[in-house]
MARKOLTI-671211 format. One record per atom (N, C-alpha, C): residue in one letter; x, y, z. Coordinates in steps of 0.02 Angstrom, whole numbers, plus 32768, in hexadecimal, padded with zeros to 4 digits. Layout:
<zakes>
aXYZ ...
</zakes>
This chain:
<zakes>
xE29C0B9367AB xE2930B466772 xE2C30B23672A xE2E70B216753 xE31F0ACF6716 xE3090ABE66FB xE3160AA066C5 xE2F50A5E668A xE31E0A4266A2 xE36C0A4F6697 xE38E0A22666D xE3B30A1866B1 xE3FE09CA66B4 xE40B09CC66EE xE45F0A0366CF xE48109FA66F8 xE4BB09FE66FD xE4F20A0066D8 xE50B09FF66C3 xE53409F8667D xE56A09BD66A3 xE5710996669D xE5BC096C66C4 xE5F9097A669E xE62C097266E8 xE66A09AE6697 xE6AB09696688 xE6AD09776651 xE6C709336616 xE726093A6625 xE73F0942660E xE78D09596621 xE7BD09706636 xE7A509796678 xE7E9099F6693 xE82109956692 xE84509EE6664 xE88809E2666B xE8BC09FD669E xE8D309D066D8 xE8F009E66714 xE93D0A3466FC xE95E0A1F66CF xE98C0A2666A4 xE9850A6466B8 xE9440A7D668F xE91A0ABA6688 xE90D0B0566B8 xE8ED0AEB66DC xE8DB0AE1671D xE9150AFA672E xE9420AD46762 xE96A0AEB677D xE9970B376748 xE9A80B1B6707 xE9CF0B7666D7 xE9A00B9F66FD xE95A0B8B66FB xE9200BC76715 xE93B0BFD674D xE9460BC7677F xE9490BC967B5 xE9870C0067E3 xE9A70BCD67AA xE9F20C0A67B0 xE9F00C3E6784 xE9CA0C5E674E xE9BE0C8C672D xE9A70CC3677A xE9590C92676D xE9350CD167C5 xE9750CCF67F1 xE9980CB067E4 xE9C90CC36833 xEA040D04681D xEA260CFF67ED xEA280D3567DB xEA100D8367B3 xE9EF0D5E678E xE9C00DA06799 xE9D20DDA67D9 xE9B40DBC6805 xE9900DC26823 xE9DF0DC96867 xEA230DAA684A xEA540DDE6881 xEA640E176859 xEA5D0E196803 xEA630E4E67C7 xEA270E9267F2 xE9FC0E866801 xE9D10EA76828 xE9D00EDF6848 xEA0A0EBA688C xEA280ED868CE xEA750EE668C0 xEA8C0ED86885 xEAC50F026866 xEAB40F366862 xEA770F516815 xEA6C0F766812 xEA690FA3682C xEA350F9C687D xEA230FAF68A1 xEA5B0FDC68CB xEA8D0F9B68EC xEAAE0FBD690F xEB080FF968FC xEAF40FEC68AB xEB23102268A3 xEB111069686C xEABC106D6882 xEA8910B0686D xEA6E10B66811 xEA8A106F67FF xEA7D108267D2 xEA27105B67A7 xEA0510786789 xE9B5106C6780 xE9B1103E6735 xE9891019674A xE9950FD4671C xE9870FFF66DA xE96B102866D1 xE963104D667C xE992104B665A xE9C91074669F xEA1510706672 xEA4010306656 xEA2F103C6624 xEA640FD66629 xEAA70FEE6611 xEAB40FB6662D xEB160F9F664E xEB2A0F756609 xEB6E0F9165FC xEB8B0F6765D0 xEB930F0565D9 xEBB50F056619 xEB920EB96631 xEBB50EA96677 xEB9C0E5F6671 xEB930E4366AE xEBC40E13668E xEBCD0DDD66DA xEC0E0DAB66D4 xEBEB0D6B66F9 xEBEB0D3966E7 xEBC10CF3671E xEBF00CE16718 xEC0D0C9F6756 xEC020C4E6747 xEBD90C446743 xEBA30C2B673C xEB7C0C0F6713 xEB580C0166DA xEB610BD466C8 xEB6F0BB06657 xEB350B956651 xEB190BCF6632 xEAC40BC86626 xEABE0BE265C7 xEA7F0BC165C0 xEA8F0BC36570 xEA7F0C156557 xEA670BED6509 xEAA60C3F6505 xEA320C6564FC xE9FE0C3864E7 xE9AF0C4E6517 xE9D60C816567 xE9D70C546585 xE9E20C7965D4 xEA0C0C8665DA xEA3B0C9565B1 xEA7A0CE765A0 xEA2E0D2465A3 xEA270D24654F xE9DC0D246536 xE9B40D6C6573 xE9A30D3F6593 xE9680D4F65D2 xE9920D6D65F0 xE9CD0D646612 xE9EE0D7A666C xE9F70DAF662D xEA180DE46612 xEA220E2665FB xE9EE0E5E65CC xE9B90E2A65C5 xE99B0E4465C8 xE95A0E56660C xE95D0E35663E xE95D0E2C6680 xE9820E5E669C xE9C30E6C6690 xE9EA0E9A66BE xE9FE0ECD6681 xE9F60ED86658 xE9EA0F14662A xEA340F0D6622 xEA510ED765FF xEAAF0EE865F0 xEABA0ED465C0 xEAF40EEB658C xEAE70ED6655A xEB160E9A6541 xEB490E7B656F xEB490E476574 xEB5F0E2065AF xEB540DD36595 xEB550D9765D8 xEB9C0D9665D4 xEBDB0D7765FE xEC1B0D6565FA xEC1F0D356629 xEC200CF66630 xEC190CAA664A xEC9A0CA26656 xEC780CAF66A7 xECCC0C9566B6 xECAE0C6966D7 xECDE0C1566CF xECCA0BF166EC xECEB0BF0673B xED210C1E6732 xED6C0C2F676B xED620C6B6796 xED0C0CAB678B xED010CD067C2 xECDD0CAD6801 xED010CCF6822 xECE50CC9687E xEC960CC06892 xEC6D0D14685B xEC460D0C6859 xEBF80CFF6838 xEBC70CF96850 xEB9D0CC36820 xEBAE0CF467E0 xEBB90D4D67F2 xEB800D7267C2 xEBA50DC167DE xEBBC0DE8679E xEBDE0E1C67A5 xEBB80E576789 xEBBD0E906788 xEB8E0EB16774 xEBE20EF66751 xEBDC0F096715 xEC010F2D66EB xEBE30F6C66F4 xEBE60FA46729 xEBD70FC76735 xEBF1100C6719 xEC03100C66DA xEC3A105D66CF xEC0B1054669C xEBF8109366A2 xEBC510B56682 xEBF410E46644 xEBF810D36613 xEC1B110265E3 xEBD2111B65B0 xEBE811606594 xEBC8118C657A xEBA7115C6543 xEB9F11586537 xEB7C111D64FD xEB3510FA652F xEB4B10D66568 xEB3810BD656D xEB06110065B2 xEB17112765CF xEAF6115265D8 xEAB6117765B8 xEADC118B6581 xEAB8119B653F xEA7A1188653E xEA6B111D651F xEA4710F96534 xEA0810DC656E xEA28111865B6 xEA0D110665D9 xE9CE114F65D9 xE9F6117165C5 xE9D311AE65DD xE98211B56588 xE9AF11AC6547 xE98111946533 xE93011716537 xE932111A6560 xE90D110E659B xE8BF113F6596 xE8F8116065C2 xE8CE116E6605 xE89611B165D9 xE8CF11BE65AB xE8B711FC6573 xE87711CA6570 xE87A119F657F xE81611836527 xE8191160655A xE81611706593 xE806114265CD xE7C8118A65E2 xE7F311B165D0 xE7C411EC65FE xE78F122765BC xE7951206656B xE78612076547 xE74411EB655E xE73C11AD655D xE70D117F6551 xE6CD11AA6591 xE6F811A265CE xE6C711C16607 xE6B911E265EE xE6C8124165C6 xE6B6127D65BD xE64F1259657A xE68812216542 xE64D120E651A xE60C11EA6543 xE61811C16583 xE5EA11A46599 xE5BC11D765C9 xE5D7120665C4 xE5C2124165F9 xE5AB128565DC xE5B21280656A xE577129B6552 xE5481265653F xE53A1231654F xE50A12036538 xE50211EF64ED xE55811D864D0 xE56C11E9649C xE57811986488 xE547118A6446 xE54E114E642D xE5871129642A xE59910FB63EC xE5F610E5640B xE601110563B1 xE5C810F063A1 xE5E5112D634F xE5E211656333 xE5C11196637F xE5CA11DF6363 xE61311FF6360 xE6151218633B xE6791230633C xE65F1261636E xE69212856363 xE6A512A263BF xE6D612DB6393 xE6EA132963C6 xE71F135F63AB xE72E135863E3 xE7821358640D xE7A813596442 xE7D1136E644C xE7B313B76492 xE7F213C164A6 xE83513BD64CF xE86B13AE64B5 xE87E137E6503 xE8BE139C6524 xE8D7139C6558 xE91F13B7657B xE94713A1657B xE95613776564 xE99C134C654D xE9A313616507 xE9E8136564E2 xE9EF133E64A2 xEA0612F9649E xE9FE12DC6490 xEA21128F6467 xEA181277641A xEA3C129763FD xEA25129863B7 xEA4A124D6396 xEA52122263C5 xEA7111E3639D xEA3111B063BD xE9FE11E463EA xE9C511AB63F6 xE97711B063D6 xE97E11EF63AA xE94A12206390 xE93F11F66358 xE95011C7633E xE91B11926306 xE8FB11526345 xE9011149636D xE8FC111D638F xE8D2112963D5 xE8C9115C63E1 xE89511936403 xE84F11AD63E5 xE86011B963AA xE82211CF636C xE7FA118D636D xE82E11546351 xE807111A6345 xE7E010EF6376 xE7F010F263A3 xE7D010DD6401 xE79611036401 xE7A01138640D xE76B11836423 xE738118F63EC xE73C119463BC xE712119D6386 xE72011F5636C xE76812086398 xE7671246638B xE779124D634E xE76412A36319 xE78F12AE62D4 xE7B612E462E4 xE7CB12F9630C xE806132E631F xE81C13206362 xE83B13346367 xE863134163AA xE89F137C63C2 xE86E13BD63ED xE88213F863E9 xE89D13E46434 xE8F0140F6434 xE92014226480 xE8E01464649D xE8D6145A64C4 xE8A5147C6508 xE8D4149B6549 xE8BA14A8657E xE8BD149165BF xE8A5146665D0 xE867145165C7 xE852142F65E8 xE80F13E965C6 xE80D13BE65EB xE7FD138D659F xE79613C26581 xE7A013896552 xE73913B5653F xE73E137F6502 xE6F0137D64F5 xE6D7134F64E9 xE6B1136364AB xE69F1357649A xE64A13786450 xE64813506421 xE5E813386422 xE5DC131D63C5 xE60B135263B6 xE61613156379 xE624133F6331 xE603133B6301 
</zakes>
């Protein structure tokens, strides 16, 4: 049983609503393009080009939703969205680091560790440029190279 009446909508920003619908459409197209190219969402991409003129806030949202480093506006583009699917070694390394962070977090969960618990991890891949970030996000006091992923409480 509700004791209050349903609130009335205040001023609607129709321009923002239209822009958000455009962003939703672009995100759907971006996900479809990633799927067609066989590139998972966790793998960052360098850029996307769009003919949609969006505000900086909506560019940031688009970058976050599609995991791209840059949004390029090109009003001459014939396509509403084009992803740059070229994977540089730096982008591949970042994608591997994100996959490793996800795997380490899953192992932490299996062990029933609290977010504040520190871990010692053995990892099957060497990512020297990402060691500090991996340790920070997973609470690892050390990362040791090995053949398989393993985690233990520190």
